[in-house]
C-alpha positions in Angstrom: 130.3 79.3 72.0 130.1 75.8 70.5 128.0 73.1 72.2 131.0 71.4 73.8 132.2 74.7 75.4 128.7 75.4 76.6 128.4 71.9 78.0 131.7 72.2 79.8 130.7 75.5 81.4 127.5 74.1 82.7 129.2 71.0 84.0 131.5 73.2 86.0 128.5 75.1 87.4 126.8 71.8 88.3 130.1 70.7 89.9 130.2 73.8 92.1 126.5 73.2 93.1 127.3 69.6 93.9 130.2 70.6 96.1 127.8 72.9 98.0 125.6 69.8 98.5 128.6 67.9 100.1 129.9 66.0 97.1 133.6 65.6 96.5 134.3 65.9 92.7 136.8 63.3 91.6 136.8 63.9 87.8 135.0 65.8 85.1 134.4 64.2 81.6 135.6 60.7 82.2 135.9 59.2 78.7 136.6 55.8 77.4 135.9 53.8 74.2 132.3 53.2 75.4 131.3 56.8 76.1 131.5 59.6 78.7 130.4 60.5 82.2 130.1 64.2 82.9 131.1 64.1 86.6 132.4 61.3 88.9 132.1 62.2 92.6 131.8 60.8 96.1 128.8 61.5 98.3 129.5 60.1 101.7 130.1 56.3 101.1 128.8 56.4 97.5 130.8 56.6 94.3 128.4 58.7 92.2 128.2 59.0 88.4 126.5 62.2 87.4 124.9 63.2 84.1 124.5 66.9 83.7 121.7 68.3 81.5 121.1 72.0 80.7 118.3 73.8 79.0 118.0 77.5 78.6 114.3 77.3 78.5 111.5 74.8 78.3 111.1 74.8 74.4 113.5 71.8 74.1 111.8 69.9 76.9 112.7 69.0 80.5 116.4 68.4 80.8 115.7 65.3 83.0 113.8 63.6 80.1 117.0 63.7 78.0 118.5 60.9 80.1 116.7 58.1 78.3 117.2 54.3 78.5 119.9 54.4 75.8 121.8 57.1 77.7 121.4 55.2 80.9 122.9 52.1 79.3 126.0 54.0 78.1 126.5 55.7 81.5 126.2 52.3 83.2 128.8 50.7 81.0 131.2 53.6 81.4 130.7 53.5 85.2 131.5 49.8 85.2 134.7 50.5 83.2 135.6 53.3 85.6 135.2 51.1 88.6 137.3 48.3 87.0 140.1 50.7 86.0 140.2 52.7 89.2 140.2 50.0 91.9 136.6 50.1 93.0 135.4 46.6 93.7 131.9 45.1 93.5 131.2 45.9 97.2 131.7 49.6 96.7 128.3 51.3 96.7 127.6 53.3 93.5 124.8 55.6 92.4 123.6 57.3 89.3 122.5 60.9 89.7 121.2 63.5 87.3 122.0 67.2 87.8 119.8 69.5 85.7 120.1 73.2 85.1 116.8 74.5 83.8 117.3 78.2 83.1 118.5 79.5 86.5 117.1 76.5 88.5 119.3 73.6 89.7 117.6 70.2 90.1 119.4 67.2 91.6 117.9 63.8 91.3 119.8 61.3 93.5 119.6 57.7 92.4 117.9 58.8 89.2 118.2 55.3 87.7 119.5 51.8 88.4 122.4 50.1 86.6 121.3 49.4 83.1 124.4 48.1 81.4 123.0 44.8 80.2 
């Protein structure tokens, strides 16, 4: 399997896990000219933008460390674009989560980072 196919498979697994945690998945792989968000979901009153990271083992490092400042800026800008194009106003509460799959372990970090789109 190529990297994109592997990524899609793990994004679907993460989505199933998130649904078990009470999230409502709105969209997978939202893309625009700025970049991509792996999963857009709702968690109670929050619109949540979720980055999914997978590692088969620890040789390539912790999957949570892969969401660096550069990646946070891209996700933030794409999230803003999503809100503007899908009717979510400034008053709608948003959050950025990271869902990591490390081997067989699922790790969910809610509110993993603040908006960094500047």
